[in-house]
C-alpha positions as CSV (number, residue, x, y, z in Angstrom):
1,M,162.9,92.8,77.6
2,L,162.2,96.4,77.5
3,D,164.9,96.9,80.1
4,D,167.4,95.1,77.9
5,V,166.7,97.5,75.1
6,D,167.0,100.4,77.4
7,R,170.3,99.1,78.8
8,K,171.8,98.5,75.3
9,L,170.7,102.0,74.2
10,E,172.4,103.4,77.3
11,Q,175.6,101.5,76.5
12,L,175.5,102.9,73.0
13,A,175.0,106.4,74.2
14,E,177.8,106.0,76.8
15,L,180.1,104.7,74.1
16,V,179.5,107.8,71.9
17,E,179.8,110.1,74.9
18,N,183.1,108.7,76.0
19,A,184.5,108.5,72.5
20,R,187.5,110.5,71.7
21,A,186.6,113.8,70.1
22,M,188.0,115.0,66.8
23,P,189.8,118.2,67.1
24,M,187.8,121.2,65.9
25,S,184.8,119.1,65.0
26,A,181.6,117.7,66.6
27,S,182.6,114.3,65.3
28,C,184.2,111.6,67.4
29,I,186.1,108.4,67.0
30,V,184.2,105.2,68.1
31,N,185.1,101.6,68.0
32,R,183.3,100.3,64.9
33,A,183.1,96.7,66.2
34,E,181.7,97.8,69.6
35,V,179.0,100.0,68.0
36,L,178.0,97.3,65.5
37,S,177.9,94.7,68.2
38,L,175.5,96.8,70.3
39,V,173.4,97.6,67.2
40,D,173.2,93.8,66.5
41,E,172.2,93.1,70.0
42,L,169.5,95.8,69.7
43,R,168.2,94.3,66.5
44,A,168.0,90.9,68.3
45,L,166.0,92.4,71.1
46,L,163.8,94.7,69.1
47,P,161.8,92.2,67.1
48,S,160.6,90.5,70.3
49,E,159.9,93.8,71.8
50,V,158.1,94.9,68.7
51,R,156.1,91.7,68.7
52,E,155.2,92.2,72.4
53,A,154.2,95.8,71.7
54,K,152.0,94.7,68.8
55,F,150.5,92.0,71.0
56,L,149.8,94.6,73.7
57,L,148.3,96.9,71.2
58,G,146.2,94.1,69.8
59,D,145.2,93.1,73.3
60,R,144.4,96.7,74.1
61,E,142.0,96.8,71.1
62,G,140.4,93.6,72.3
63,V,140.0,95.0,75.8
64,I,138.5,98.2,74.3
65,A,136.2,96.1,72.1
66,E,135.2,93.9,75.0
67,G,134.6,97.1,77.1
68,R,132.4,98.5,74.3
69,V,130.4,95.3,74.1
70,E,129.9,95.3,77.8
71,A,129.0,99.0,77.9
72,D,126.5,98.4,75.1
73,A,124.9,95.6,77.1
74,I,124.7,97.7,80.2
75,I,123.1,100.6,78.2
76,A,120.6,98.1,76.6
77,G,119.8,96.8,80.0
78,A,119.3,100.3,81.3
79,H,117.0,101.1,78.4
80,T,115.0,98.0,79.2
81,E,114.8,98.8,82.9
82,R,113.8,102.4,82.1
83,A,111.0,101.1,79.8
84,R,109.9,98.7,82.5
85,L,109.8,101.4,85.2
86,V,108.0,103.8,82.9
87,S,105.5,101.1,82.1
88,E,105.0,100.4,85.8
89,T,104.6,104.1,86.5
90,E,102.0,104.3,83.8
91,V,100.2,101.2,85.1
92,M,100.4,102.7,88.6
93,A,98.9,106.0,87.4
94,L,96.1,104.2,85.5
95,A,95.4,102.0,88.5
96,T,95.3,105.1,90.8
97,E,93.1,106.9,88.5
98,E,90.7,103.9,88.2
99,S,90.7,103.4,92.0
100,E,89.8,107.1,92.5
101,R,87.0,106.8,89.9
102,V,85.6,103.7,91.6
103,V,85.8,105.3,95.1
104,A,84.0,108.4,93.7
105,E,81.3,106.2,92.1
106,A,80.9,104.3,95.4
107,R,80.6,107.5,97.4
108,E,78.0,108.8,95.0
109,E,76.1,105.5,95.0
110,A,76.2,105.5,98.9
111,A,74.9,109.1,99.0
112,S,72.1,108.2,96.5
113,M,71.2,105.1,98.6
114,R,71.2,107.2,101.8
115,R,68.8,109.7,100.1
116,E,66.5,106.8,98.9
117,V,66.5,105.2,102.4
118,D,65.8,108.6,104.0
119,D,62.9,109.2,101.6
120,Y,61.5,105.6,102.2
121,V,61.7,106.0,106.0
122,D,60.1,109.5,105.7
123,Q,57.2,108.0,103.6
124,K,56.7,105.2,106.1
125,L,56.7,107.6,109.0
126,A,54.2,109.9,107.2
127,T,51.9,106.9,106.6
128,F,52.3,105.9,110.2
129,E,51.5,109.4,111.2
130,V,48.3,109.4,109.1
131,V,47.3,106.1,110.6
132,L,48.1,107.3,114.1
133,T,46.2,110.5,113.5
134,K,43.1,108.6,112.3
135,T,43.5,106.2,115.2
136,L,43.7,109.1,117.7
137,T,40.7,110.8,116.0
138,A,38.7,107.5,116.3
139,V,39.8,107.1,119.9
140,E,38.7,110.7,120.7
141,R,35.3,110.2,119.0
142,G,34.9,107.0,120.8
143,R,35.6,108.6,124.1
144,E,33.4,111.5,123.3
145,R,30.5,109.1,122.5
146,L,31.3,107.1,125.6
147,H,31.2,110.3,127.7
148,G,28.0,111.3,126.0
149,R,26.3,108.0,126.8
150,I,27.5,108.0,130.3
151,D,26.1,111.5,130.8
152,A,22.8,110.4,129.5
153,D,22.6,107.1,131.5
154,F,24.1,108.2,134.8
155,P,23.7,111.3,137.0
156,A,26.6,113.8,137.0
157,E,27.7,112.9,140.5
158,D,28.2,109.2,139.5
159,V,30.2,110.2,136.4
160,E,32.6,112.1,138.5
161,A,33.3,109.1,140.6
162,L,34.4,107.1,137.6
163,P,38.1,106.9,136.8
164,N,39.4,108.8,133.8
């Protein structure tokens, strides 16, 4: 349709260009019927072209509006996703902080338990050492008494023959 309008305008321009010029003037002589016929044809074509242009403009506005709605939805989705990611990041940071705190507490508790166990074992060994010392002292006294009795009951040469 737009081609038809362009063609009719070209015909009108060609008619004017090929028209006989008036001497000593910029005016020309054109066939009135031909020009009016072309103008009528243009009028017949223009309303449909104008309607089509208005439709395209209206459709353009609809497409733009639809694009804006879609862009707003994408932006809203992006904001939601950003909030979710920030929340996850905060949760992750809190979880990491909490896990580090728990690990530090566990290490401190393990070190404390290790010290307690070492102290307990040291106390038991000290007690065992005291008992062993007393036992050794008693064994030495007993042997000394035994040797003292043997010396009194037996002559020296018989004592030397006894196993140690």
